C-alpha positions as CSV (number, residue, x, y, z in Angstrom):
1,Q,65.1,-122.5,223.4
2,V,63.6,-121.5,220.3
3,Q,62.0,-124.2,217.5
4,L,61.2,-123.3,213.8
5,V,58.6,-126.1,211.9
6,E,57.8,-126.1,208.2
7,S,54.7,-127.4,207.2
8,G,52.3,-127.4,203.8
9,G,55.1,-128.8,201.1
10,G,54.4,-132.0,198.7
11,L,53.3,-132.9,195.5
12,V,52.0,-130.6,193.2
13,Q,51.6,-130.3,189.6
14,P,53.0,-127.3,187.0
15,G,50.6,-124.2,187.4
16,G,49.1,-125.6,191.1
17,S,49.9,-123.7,194.5
18,L,50.9,-124.8,197.7
19,R,50.9,-122.4,201.0
20,L,53.9,-122.9,203.1
21,S,53.6,-122.4,207.0
22,C,56.5,-122.0,209.6
23,A,55.2,-121.4,213.2
24,A,57.8,-120.4,216.1
25,S,57.4,-121.6,219.6
26,G,59.9,-122.2,222.5
27,T,60.9,-119.4,225.0
28,F,61.6,-116.4,223.1
29,L,60.7,-112.3,223.3
30,G,60.1,-111.2,220.1
31,V,60.8,-112.1,216.3
32,N,62.0,-109.4,213.9
33,S,62.7,-110.5,210.3
34,M,61.2,-113.4,208.6
35,A,62.5,-115.4,205.5
36,W,62.3,-118.3,203.2
37,Y,65.0,-120.1,201.5
38,R,65.0,-122.8,199.4
39,Q,67.8,-125.4,198.3
40,A,67.2,-127.3,194.8
41,P,69.3,-131.0,194.4
42,G,73.0,-130.0,193.5
43,K,72.3,-126.0,193.6
44,E,73.3,-124.1,196.6
45,R,70.8,-122.3,198.8
46,E,68.9,-119.2,198.0
47,L,66.6,-116.7,199.4
48,V,62.7,-116.7,198.6
49,A,61.4,-113.9,199.8
50,S,61.9,-112.0,203.2
51,I,59.5,-110.0,205.5
52,I,59.7,-107.3,208.7
53,S,56.0,-105.9,208.2
54,A,53.3,-106.5,205.6
55,R,54.9,-103.1,204.1
56,S,58.5,-104.4,204.1
57,T,58.9,-107.5,201.6
58,N,61.0,-108.8,199.5
59,Y,61.2,-111.4,197.1
60,A,63.7,-113.2,194.6
61,D,63.2,-112.4,191.0
62,S,62.2,-115.8,189.9
63,V,59.7,-115.8,192.0
64,K,58.0,-112.4,192.2
65,G,54.5,-112.0,191.5
66,R,54.1,-115.9,191.6
67,F,55.0,-115.9,195.4
68,T,53.5,-114.1,198.5
69,I,54.7,-113.6,201.6
70,S,53.0,-112.8,205.4
71,R,53.3,-113.5,208.7
72,D,50.5,-113.5,211.9
73,D,52.9,-112.2,214.9
74,A,49.4,-113.4,217.2
75,K,50.4,-117.2,216.1
76,N,54.1,-116.1,215.8
77,T,53.9,-118.2,212.3
78,M,54.7,-116.7,208.6
79,Y,53.3,-118.3,205.5
80,L,54.4,-118.7,201.9
81,Q,51.8,-118.6,198.9
82,M,53.0,-120.3,195.8
83,N,51.2,-119.8,192.9
84,S,51.9,-120.6,189.2
85,L,54.5,-123.1,190.1
86,K,57.0,-124.6,187.9
87,P,59.3,-127.8,187.7
88,D,61.9,-125.3,188.5
89,D,60.5,-124.6,192.4
90,T,61.2,-127.7,193.2
91,A,63.4,-127.7,196.6
92,V,63.4,-128.1,200.3
93,Y,61.9,-124.7,201.6
94,Y,63.6,-123.9,205.0
95,C,62.6,-121.0,207.4
96,N,64.7,-118.7,208.7
97,A,64.1,-115.9,211.6
98,E,65.5,-113.3,213.4
99,V,64.7,-114.4,216.5
100,A,65.4,-112.2,220.4
101,A,65.5,-115.2,222.9
102,T,66.3,-112.8,225.5
103,W,66.2,-109.0,225.6
104,G,68.4,-107.3,223.0
105,R,69.9,-110.2,221.6
106,Y,68.6,-111.4,218.4
107,S,69.9,-114.5,216.6
108,Y,68.9,-116.3,213.5
109,Y,67.6,-119.3,213.6
110,W,66.5,-122.2,210.8
111,G,63.8,-124.7,210.5
112,R,64.4,-128.1,209.0
113,G,62.5,-128.1,205.9
114,T,60.0,-129.1,204.0
115,Q,60.2,-130.8,200.3
116,V,58.1,-128.9,197.6
117,T,57.5,-131.0,194.5
118,V,56.4,-129.7,191.1
119,S,56.0,-132.6,188.5
120,S,53.4,-133.9,186.2
């Protein structure tokens, strides 16, 4: 049993900042890759950023230079620091993680999402 729970979403003005968190809980052996996705109204879900380690991260072109992905393995938590937010960043943000629920078997899990709204 694995659960991913996002938090930190909310309403922010353009140019503002938010930090999203994704906490993994349940019974599992470890977490490999993790990623943030987002889905805006009427649009397809897109990859925002992914992370394997601090030395291995990737960002969508639309957020590169503004967002920073990180993880704290001791807390089984991933973060997304979002700066210089734009109205186009408005979306539901989802956590995704490759989790080893049992030895040698990794599966992808999704959180329920957290709403981010950027508006004046």
